[in-house]
C-alpha positions, 0 to 999 in steps of 0.5 A, a space after each residue: 856821500 862818498 867822501 873817501 873817494 873825494 879825499 883820494 882824488 883831492 890828494 892825488 889830483 887836487 880839490 875838484 871844487 876849487 875850479 871856478 870856470 872852464 872854457 866851453 867853446 861850443 855846446 855838445 850839440 854844436 860840436 856834433 853839428 859842426 863836426 870836422 876831423 881834427 878840429 880842436 874843441 873845448 867842452 864840459 858836461 856830466 859823465 853819464 857812461 864809462 868803459 875802460 880798456 886797460 890803458 884807454 877808455 871811452 865815456 859819454 858826457 852830456 850837457 843841456 843840448 845833447 850827448 857826446 863820446 870822449 876817448 881817453 888814452 894814457 899815451 895822450 893824457 899821461 898822469 891825467 889818465 889816472 884821473 879818468 880812471 877815478 871818475 864816476 858816473 855823475 861827475 862833471 868834467 871839462 875836456 879839451 881835445 881833437 875830434 875824430 870818427 871811430 871805426 863804428 862811425 861815432 863822432 868822438 873827442 880824443 882827450 888831451 886835457 881833462 879836469 874834474 870840475 865837480 865831484 858827485 858825492 852821491 850816485 845817480 839813480 841806478 837806472 839814471 836814464 829813467 826815474 820811475 818814482 813820480 814823487 821823487 821826480 817832483 821832489 828832486 827835479 834835478 835828478 829828473 832832468 838828468 835822467 829823463 831827456 823827455 822831461 828836459 824837452 818839456 821845459 825847453 818847449 815850455 820856454 819856447 811857448 812863452 817866448 812865442 806868446 810874448 812875440 805874438 803880443 809884442 807884434 800886436 803892439 802890446 806893452 809888457 808891464 810888471 805889476 805888484 805881487 804884494 797886494 793890500 787888498 786881494 782882488 781881480 779873481 775869485 780865490 782864497 789868498 795867501 796872507 803875509 806880514 810886512 814888518 816895516 809898515 806893520 800891516 798884512 799884505 796878500 800874494 796876488 790872486 790876479 794882476 787884473 786891477 792894477 792892469 786896469 789902472 794902466 788903461 786909466 793911465 792911457 796905456 791902451 794895450 798892456 800884458 803881463 806874464 805873471 806869477 799868481 797865488 791861490 791858497 787852495 787845493 792841489 790836483 792834476 789841474 790846480 797848483 797854488 802857485 801858477 803862471 798866467 798871461 793877462 792882456 788888456 786892450 782899450 776900445 775893444 770887447 770880448 768878441 775881440 778877445 775871442 779872435 785873439 785866442 783863436 789867432 794865438 792858439 793857432 799860431 802856437 800849434 803851427 809853430 810847434 807842430 806845423 799843424 793846427 791839430 794837436 794830440 792831447 790825452 788821446 784826443 785830436 784837437 783842431 785849433 782851426 777857427 772858428 771855434 764852437 760857442 756854448 751858452 752857460 745860461 742854457 747849460 744851467 737851465 737844462 741841467 739844473 732848471 735855473 734861469 739868469 733872472 733868478 736870485 743868486 741864493 735861489 740858483 745856489 740852492 737849486 744846484 746844491 739840491 740837484 747835486 745832493 750837497 748838504 752845504 751851500 755853493 760858492 761862486 767859485 764852486 759854480 765855475 768848477 761845476 761848469 768845467 765838469 759839465 763842459 767836460 762831460 757833455 761837449 765834444 773835445 775835438 774843438 776848443 769851445 767858448 763858454 758865453 752868457 754867464 750870469 751877472 752875479 758870477 762875474 763882478 768885473 764884467 760888463 752886462 750885455 746890452 740886451 740882457 742885464 742878467 748876463 755879462 759879456 764874458 767867455 771861458 775857453 775850454 780846450 780838451 776839457 780844460 778851462 784855459 782862458 777867461 775874458 770879458 768886456 770890462 766893467 768901467 762904470 765906477 758906481 756899478 763896480 762899487 755895487 758889484 763889489 759890495 754884493 760880492 763881499 756879501 756872498 764871497 767866503 774866500 776873500 777878505 771883507 774889503 773893497 779896493 777903493 783905490 781901484 774904484 777911485 781910478 775908475 772915477 777918472 775914466 777908464 775906456 771901454 776895454 777887453 781883458 783876457 787871462 790865460 793859464 800858461 801851465 794848463 795851456 802848456 799841458 795841452 800843447 805838450 800832451 801832459 796829463 798833470 800840471 805838475 809835469 809842466 812846473 819845474 818845482 811844484 808844491 808838495 806836501 812836506 816829508 816827515 823825514 826828508 831823507 826817507 824819499 831821497 832816491 840817491 840814498 
């Protein structure tokens, strides 16, 4: 840390950290877009370039919106020019002055007042315009955002995508709600939960793996259309496609079925592509994905019959055994692993140029979905694959409390990752009557990956979970 430089500046120009505000009239982008000669402006930002010429100097400052040149000269700034000469790349400054155009045609501020608002005690990376160390980019995302304008754009667009999703469901008269993140009993999905302890009640609670069972309680309560953009947690591995902490959309519509949710997905994804690119075709990892409806449908049951020789009416144990044998696995498979295998098969065997609905899941793979009327061994469910990624899951919701209790019991007999508990309050709510309904879950992080052409989920999460460093200072790029 450059404490000597800080002490020198503090003695000569005052402590920069005592300033608690600075009047920004406009963002840098707004200044550039509304440029007028001799217009007075007040702005602030980080110093990203500087060059001195005797009694004058040019510099560039940047903020979240863009970058702008400033011009400082001793005749105009007086003693303030001494402060300008002391500034380092990375310092945060406030500037007041008049706009003018240089001989090269660049819009510039003639600085009439300069304030140092925060002193950067560590230098930015040598090549501040492009951090290359991937791990440093994730661990020190703040440097990544300063250094890489493309990264900043990703997260601006991610925010826009979420806003567009909200607008889409609001326009369809869905009500946005919030449900608990701490659950007494984890449920609503397959996955290993994080457990913590609540001291006041001296009881264990779980970070939610899904909000589903609470949202269905709202259907019982008469809220016909609800959605939640939520944070959920699963105590599982980390990869380019999986994060233990992730963002989901879950939406429920009473008196509808999974066919309705297929239409919702086609309309929503097409809407997002059109708003972002004015096109229904999106580039993702060398693919051209066409979101124009209708999308293809692929039978899970037919896929597993062809690949593993199993049928929907076979017992679960028999199916797991056959699949494990075909894959030469020494250990048995869980329901979650079966679904992961499905993802691999879809990616390997089917074209990625169009989104695909995977339908006709075995009943035992989907304990919360309603059985098909013409085949009790299959459920009314789909998983949506885009570019080889599973990005959504939906079903016609099971609303029979007696059958739901039996499904829960069967699930606990084979499910290794969930605690051996049944959510009896949810079952109680069903006994008061839940209307037939469709439910939809969309992985926001994976959807953003596809729409913004990113290969890793870590590139669309601001602060992804990483393995701890033995010595935090060994990886600090600013050392």
